[in-house]
Structures are given as C-alpha cells and as structure tokens.
C-alpha angles and dihedrals in degrees: 000000000000094000089061094048096091091049092049090048092054091049091050091049091049092048089049092051091051091052092050093048092049092049088052092052093243092143100042134051114252112255090231091061100050134081098353117171109263099198140358133194134174102244092211090059095053112117099174143343134200140197123206112188135144090001092301123113125205119189130181125189130196118212124171090350094305125111125220134175114240099171132079086001142314116286140160108272135210104227094205091061091051094051090044091056092056091048088053089050090056091050095062112120134183120225095201145342106258095188129359097207111019113193095177107055091169089070089067098037090251098118084076106020118210089221139005126202118193131182120191119204135208093254092060095256125117142199119220129188120193120192119207134171127336113265123239084255105083116242097027135098135199112251136187127195111225112295093338112129093221120106120207137193110235131177114262093218093058089052095047088059088064095045096094131161121222090258091058089069096043130102098242101180111083098182115072131179145133108249094222092052094054112109100170143351128206119192126188127175126147105312093342113101127157142145134210121204130187110234097191110045094180094060131074118263092256093049099042127086116239136201129227118186094268105028151005120260137192123253093255091061092042093055089051087058091049089047091062090057097041094045097051106123136185118235095200136049115291117245133213108280091222090057093053095057092217113186128189115256111059096067127002135179123183121186118188111200133184110222120177090340094309126110118234129182125207117196125196125188130191148176133204126239092189098267103041141020110237105213132184135179115247105263091011125131100222140061122206129204108228114193113247091238091060091047094049090050090053090047092055093053091109093058110110114241114232 
C-alpha cells in the first residue's frame, strides 16, 4: 500500500487543484461578462434610423407615426419590417469588452467601419453601432459604440440581421386582396386571357366551387390560382407609377371583391420592358417590376393540370 501512496497523493493534489480552479471560475466565463445588452432604445421614441453599408446608405424617418424612406429614395414601406429592425437593434449583445480605451481603431477595422447603424431619438440623442473586422474567434466582430473608445466583441449573426438593403424594407407585393372577398378575377396578357368566378358567394374561397372559362374547379385549386397573383413580388425598388407611363392594354388584371355587401373593383395595368412587367394599381402611386417568369406562371393559371 505504501508504494501507491505517492501516486494517490498526486491524484488528490490534482483533484484538489481542479476543484479550486472550478470554484474560482477558471474554466467558465463569468456570468457578469457574457451576453450583456449592447444598446437599448425606446422604440416609441425613435425618430429615424440609418444603415451605411457597402457604400450605400438607407435612411427611414418617422413623422406623425408614419414611416417613410428618405435614402436612397422614397418607396412604399412594409411597417412590420421597420418595427422588426428596431427590435433587432435592441437585441444586440456584447460577449466581452476587448479593450476599454482603444487608441488604435485600425487594429479592429473600426477606423473605416464595414457598416454603421444609427438610431436617432426624439430627445435629440442617438445610438450608433459601428462594425469592424471579424475577431479571431469565428462568428464574432469588433464593434464600437459611437465615439466611445471601448471595443466590444459582438456576434456576427446579430449584426447581419441589421444589415438590410433598401428593398428589405419595401412592400414588394403589388396585388392585395382577401381571398374570401374575391368574387371574380379577369387576367389578360398577350394571348393569355382567362377569368375566374366564384360560384358560391356565401362560402369561403377554399370551400366554394369556382368557374374557369372551360370548367368548374374546387376551392383548393382556385386558391392556388389566387396565390400566384397575391405572391407576385418585385425584385427591385418600386418606381413612381407616373414616371413609368403605364397604360392599360398590354397587361390587365381586374379583381372584383365584395366588401361589407358592396362590390368593389381593383384594376391593375402593366407594360413589359423585356425582362419584367411593370405593374401598377389604377390610382396607385407605385409601379412594381414583376419578373417575366412569375407573370408567365400566372398567365398559365387556366391550363388544366393532368
């Protein structure tokens, strides 16, 4: 037994050392130093925010509760996307302080930030997040807050959520309707002409039978036809409808809806530029470029599936 005593003593010393190291948090990051909130703004107080990335600036401004895009140009916005961006801004966290008072920002890529996110508040103050170079730890980026000398380590994924293009804030779907309100649809483009009519007005779109020119179809197939119209999306920034000089004739879509017992008709017109069909709602402010592939798919909606 005596010959094993030195070995047992070494094991006990080693285990004791491990216990001490663990008790002193040598093997785990201190809770106080992980995932601290980086910024926080009261969303209701936000007056504007901007994104500067890749040499392009996107700026959105709120006035009288309504958001508008001022840079790079005016565009119809999806308010849910605007609110979502501010929520993501508030979710930014820093994993640790890399340097309290950094004198050489170039070392972190912060002398010329790759992206800058700025939020302006009603009281005249602002919160600014500058993203620099990736850290040696994969998945993290060096970040600076405004003119503060401190440099933080921030998750790259949380920053990428903020790095939006102008199109990411835009309402990209030009055609809008409630399925159950649709009474009829008339589509005309080149040699493609078809109509879809609801046969049972008192039923929902999915439960009603519908009529195409050559046959009656079930609600499930009819909603698939409506899907193709509702899900048409632009892949580029909308333009002012007045600037596009869209005239009825080349492409026309008419949707008759029943709203609160009253019949309403929405008319959309469009013209092709060779790669897209620019469409606009009659009386609407904006024109949207729908890819030819999406338009051709909608045009073939009356083709019977084998």
